[in-house]
C-alpha positions as CSV (number, residue, x, y, z in Angstrom):
1,X,102.9,-22.1,25.4
2,X,100.8,-19.1,26.2
3,X,102.4,-15.7,26.5
4,X,103.8,-15.4,30.1
5,X,105.6,-12.9,32.2
6,X,109.2,-14.0,32.4
7,X,111.5,-12.9,35.2
8,X,115.0,-14.2,34.2
9,X,118.5,-13.3,35.1
10,X,119.9,-13.6,31.6
11,X,118.7,-13.1,28.0
12,X,119.9,-16.5,26.8
13,X,117.7,-19.5,26.5
14,X,116.3,-19.8,30.1
15,X,116.5,-22.9,32.2
16,X,113.4,-24.6,33.5
17,X,111.4,-22.0,35.4
18,X,111.2,-22.4,39.1
19,X,107.5,-21.6,38.8
20,X,105.2,-21.6,35.7
21,X,101.5,-20.9,35.5
22,X,100.3,-21.5,31.9
23,X,96.7,-20.8,31.0
24,X,95.6,-21.4,34.6
25,X,91.9,-21.3,35.5
26,X,90.7,-22.2,38.9
27,X,87.3,-22.4,40.6
28,X,86.4,-23.4,44.2
29,X,84.4,-26.6,44.8
30,X,80.6,-26.0,44.6
31,X,80.9,-22.9,42.4
32,X,80.8,-22.4,38.7
33,X,82.7,-19.1,38.7
34,X,86.4,-19.1,37.7
35,X,88.3,-17.2,40.5
36,X,91.4,-17.3,38.2
37,X,90.8,-17.2,34.5
38,X,93.7,-17.5,32.0
39,X,96.6,-16.6,34.2
40,X,100.1,-16.9,32.7
41,X,103.1,-16.2,34.9
42,X,106.7,-17.4,35.0
43,X,109.4,-16.8,37.6
44,X,113.0,-17.9,37.3
45,X,115.2,-18.9,40.2
46,X,116.6,-16.0,42.2
47,X,113.9,-13.5,41.0
48,X,111.0,-11.8,42.8
49,X,107.6,-11.3,41.2
50,X,105.2,-8.9,42.9
51,X,101.5,-9.2,42.7
52,X,99.1,-6.3,43.2
53,X,95.4,-5.8,42.8
54,X,92.2,-4.7,44.5
55,X,90.4,-6.8,47.1
56,X,88.7,-9.9,45.8
57,X,90.9,-9.9,42.7
58,X,92.0,-13.5,43.2
59,X,95.4,-12.8,44.7
60,X,95.1,-15.2,47.6
61,X,93.7,-17.9,45.4
62,X,96.7,-17.4,43.0
63,X,99.0,-18.1,46.0
64,X,97.2,-21.3,46.8
65,X,97.4,-22.5,43.2
66,X,101.0,-21.4,42.8
67,X,102.1,-23.3,45.9
68,X,100.2,-26.5,44.8
69,X,97.6,-26.4,47.6
70,X,94.7,-25.8,45.2
71,X,93.2,-28.1,44.2
72,X,95.4,-30.8,45.9
73,X,94.6,-29.8,49.5
74,X,91.4,-27.8,49.2
75,X,89.6,-29.2,46.2
76,X,88.1,-27.3,43.3
77,X,88.7,-27.3,39.5
78,X,92.0,-26.5,37.9
79,X,92.6,-26.1,34.2
80,X,95.9,-25.3,32.5
81,X,99.4,-26.1,33.9
82,X,101.1,-25.3,37.2
83,X,104.7,-26.4,37.2
84,X,107.1,-26.3,40.2
85,X,110.6,-26.8,38.9
86,X,109.2,-28.6,35.9
87,X,107.0,-30.9,38.0
88,X,103.2,-30.6,37.4
89,X,101.2,-30.0,40.6
90,X,98.7,-32.5,39.1
91,X,101.3,-35.3,39.3
92,X,103.1,-34.3,42.5
93,X,102.2,-35.7,45.9
94,X,101.9,-33.4,49.0
95,X,105.5,-34.3,50.1
96,X,107.0,-33.4,46.8
97,X,105.1,-30.1,46.6
98,X,106.1,-29.2,50.2
99,X,109.7,-29.6,49.2
100,X,109.3,-27.4,46.1
101,X,107.2,-24.6,47.4
102,X,106.7,-22.8,50.8
103,X,103.7,-20.5,51.4
104,X,103.0,-17.8,54.0
105,X,99.4,-16.9,54.7
106,X,98.0,-13.5,55.7
107,X,97.2,-14.7,59.3
108,X,100.5,-16.0,60.8
109,X,98.8,-17.5,63.8
110,X,97.2,-20.2,61.7
111,X,100.6,-21.2,60.4
112,X,102.3,-21.7,63.8
113,X,102.3,-25.3,65.0
114,X,101.0,-24.5,68.5
115,X,103.2,-27.4,69.7
116,X,106.6,-25.7,70.2
117,X,107.4,-24.2,73.6
118,X,109.8,-21.6,72.1
119,X,110.2,-19.6,68.9
120,X,113.5,-21.4,68.2
121,X,111.8,-24.8,68.3
122,X,108.9,-23.4,66.2
123,X,111.3,-22.4,63.4
124,X,113.0,-25.8,63.8
125,X,109.8,-27.6,63.4
126,X,109.8,-27.8,59.6
127,X,113.5,-28.7,59.1
128,X,113.1,-31.5,61.7
129,X,110.3,-33.0,59.7
130,X,112.6,-33.1,56.7
131,X,114.8,-35.5,58.7
132,X,117.9,-33.2,58.5
133,X,120.9,-33.6,60.8
134,X,120.9,-31.6,64.0
135,X,123.7,-29.3,62.9
136,X,121.9,-28.5,59.6
137,X,118.7,-27.8,61.5
138,X,120.5,-25.4,63.9
139,X,122.2,-23.6,61.0
140,X,118.9,-23.1,59.2
141,X,117.1,-21.8,62.3
142,X,119.9,-19.4,63.2
143,X,120.1,-18.1,59.6
144,X,116.3,-17.6,59.4
145,X,116.1,-15.8,62.7
146,X,119.2,-13.7,61.9
147,X,117.9,-12.7,58.5
148,X,114.8,-11.3,60.1
149,X,116.7,-9.9,63.1
150,X,114.5,-11.8,65.6
151,X,117.2,-13.7,67.4
152,X,115.9,-12.2,70.7
153,X,112.6,-13.9,70.2
154,X,114.2,-17.4,70.2
155,X,113.4,-18.3,73.8
156,X,109.9,-16.7,73.7
157,X,106.6,-18.6,73.7
158,X,105.4,-18.4,70.0
159,X,101.8,-18.2,71.2
160,X,102.5,-15.1,73.3
161,X,103.7,-12.8,70.6
162,X,102.3,-9.6,69.0
163,X,100.8,-9.9,65.5
164,X,103.9,-8.4,63.9
165,X,106.2,-10.7,65.8
166,X,104.1,-13.8,65.0
167,X,104.3,-12.8,61.3
168,X,108.1,-12.6,61.4
169,X,108.3,-16.0,63.2
170,X,105.9,-17.6,60.6
171,X,108.1,-16.2,57.8
172,X,111.3,-17.5,59.5
173,X,109.7,-20.9,59.7
174,X,109.0,-21.0,56.0
175,X,112.5,-19.5,55.2
176,X,114.1,-22.3,57.3
177,X,112.7,-24.9,55.0
178,X,114.6,-23.3,52.1
179,X,112.1,-24.2,49.4
180,X,113.1,-23.4,45.8
181,X,109.8,-21.4,45.5
182,X,108.5,-19.1,48.1
183,X,104.9,-17.8,47.9
184,X,104.0,-14.9,50.3
185,X,100.4,-13.6,50.7
186,X,100.7,-10.1,52.3
187,X,103.8,-11.0,54.4
188,X,104.0,-7.5,55.9
189,X,100.3,-6.9,56.7
190,X,100.8,-6.7,60.4
191,X,104.2,-5.0,60.3
192,X,105.2,-1.3,60.9
193,X,107.3,0.5,58.3
194,X,110.6,-0.6,59.9
195,X,109.5,-4.3,60.0
196,X,108.3,-4.1,56.4
197,X,111.7,-2.8,55.3
198,X,113.3,-5.6,57.2
199,X,111.3,-8.2,55.5
200,X,112.0,-6.6,52.1
201,X,115.8,-6.7,52.8
202,X,115.6,-10.3,54.0
203,X,113.6,-11.5,50.9
204,X,116.0,-9.7,48.5
205,X,119.0,-11.3,50.3
206,X,117.3,-14.7,50.2
207,X,116.6,-14.5,46.5
208,X,120.2,-13.4,45.7
209,X,122.0,-15.8,48.1
210,X,119.9,-19.0,47.6
211,X,118.4,-18.5,44.1
212,X,114.9,-18.8,45.6
213,X,112.1,-17.7,43.3
214,X,109.7,-15.5,45.3
215,X,106.1,-14.5,44.6
216,X,104.9,-11.7,46.8
217,X,101.3,-10.5,47.0
218,X,101.6,-7.1,48.6
219,X,99.5,-3.9,48.9
220,X,102.5,-1.8,49.9
221,X,103.6,-0.9,46.4
222,X,106.5,1.1,47.8
223,X,108.0,-2.2,49.1
224,X,107.6,-3.9,45.7
225,X,109.2,-0.9,43.9
226,X,112.5,-1.8,45.6
227,X,112.1,-5.6,46.0
228,X,110.4,-7.0,42.9
229,X,112.1,-7.7,39.5
230,X,108.7,-7.7,37.8
231,X,105.1,-7.1,38.8
232,X,101.6,-8.2,37.7
233,X,98.4,-6.4,38.3
234,X,95.5,-8.8,38.9
235,X,91.8,-8.0,38.7
236,X,88.8,-10.3,38.4
237,X,91.1,-13.3,38.3
238,X,93.0,-12.1,35.3
239,X,96.4,-10.5,34.8
240,X,95.6,-7.0,33.6
241,X,99.1,-5.8,33.0
242,X,102.5,-7.3,33.7
243,X,106.1,-6.4,33.1
244,X,109.0,-4.5,34.7
245,X,108.2,-3.3,38.2
246,X,108.7,0.4,37.4
247,X,106.4,0.2,34.4
248,X,103.6,-1.7,36.1
249,X,103.6,0.4,39.2
250,X,103.3,3.6,37.1
251,X,100.5,2.2,35.0
252,X,97.3,4.3,35.1
253,X,95.2,1.1,35.6
254,X,96.5,0.7,39.1
255,X,94.6,3.8,40.3
256,X,91.6,2.9,38.2
257,X,91.4,-0.4,40.1
258,X,92.0,1.2,43.5
259,X,95.6,0.3,43.9
260,X,97.8,3.0,45.4
261,X,101.0,3.6,43.4
262,X,104.4,4.1,45.1
263,X,105.1,7.6,46.5
264,X,107.6,8.5,43.8
265,X,105.0,7.8,41.1
266,X,102.4,9.9,43.0
267,X,104.9,12.8,43.4
268,X,105.7,12.8,39.7
269,X,102.0,12.9,38.8
270,X,101.3,15.7,41.2
271,X,104.1,17.7,39.8
272,X,103.0,17.0,36.2
273,X,99.5,18.3,37.0
274,X,101.0,21.6,38.1
275,X,103.3,21.7,35.1
276,X,106.4,21.3,37.2
277,X,109.3,19.2,35.9
278,X,111.1,17.4,38.7
279,X,114.5,15.9,38.5
280,X,114.5,12.1,39.2
281,X,117.0,12.5,42.0
282,X,114.8,15.1,43.6
283,X,111.7,12.9,43.4
284,X,113.6,9.9,44.8
285,X,114.9,12.0,47.7
286,X,111.6,13.4,48.6
287,X,109.8,10.1,48.3
288,X,112.5,8.4,50.4
289,X,112.1,11.1,53.1
290,X,108.4,10.8,53.2
291,X,108.6,7.0,53.3
292,X,110.8,7.2,56.3
293,X,108.1,9.2,58.0
294,X,105.2,6.8,57.2
295,X,105.1,5.1,53.8
296,X,101.5,4.1,54.1
297,X,100.1,7.6,54.4
298,X,102.2,9.5,51.9
299,X,100.2,12.0,50.0
300,X,101.3,13.9,46.9
301,X,103.1,17.2,47.6
302,X,100.4,20.0,47.6
């Protein structure tokens, strides 16, 4: 097997990975170019893998491939192996893949059913299609709404929500399905800092409580710094660097590729340029304070 990034809870012989991409190459139908070229990633149950990279790096395509939608649903060419709980996506039918992996797209409106009169029924839509008992459906819906703190949206019309609210409802709908693997493509793109932190807390709790393996494509590196067990930097369809989250997010190649490091990394670098040695506790405290103000506009201390 090719070398892969492994996110495991123990150092003993690992169980079957929840998600494995081994030597994956993928190209869209009608093109000769490989959008993904030699990707090796592995995520164990209960662990979170963050994916960062510049625009057009292949991150969204990686999500489609990891969830089994490419090429099964959209066509194209796939080489290498993609395994969900040990089952190859080549051999699985759509029903099997839907039970093993859930995916959240960047635009939440496209993921809403447009048939449910209330948010509660929207979140219940997926579990109902699984043929679950009414009590189980209600438990899943209430848990998903509660985890994202959107219980108040329950009676609302899902087609009359703000972008951020719709994003949280779409995420709750995927969480309610309780797939072993959850693939999220920019899940906080329309959320403010408070909403982003809420999603991070909910995902961390989900991974810990249900052993869900989570892949998160995210440009907010400050979120991944706290959420992800490991990260991979993707550029031109390849994994440029991968490993422990702190190491990857401090790698110089992030800046070279146009990816903004977390505030703590930027503060340390700014201090180093001025020959100032900062205690880690001080850096963390300053970064946390500035994150609380607006994490997406944090600049190094002048």
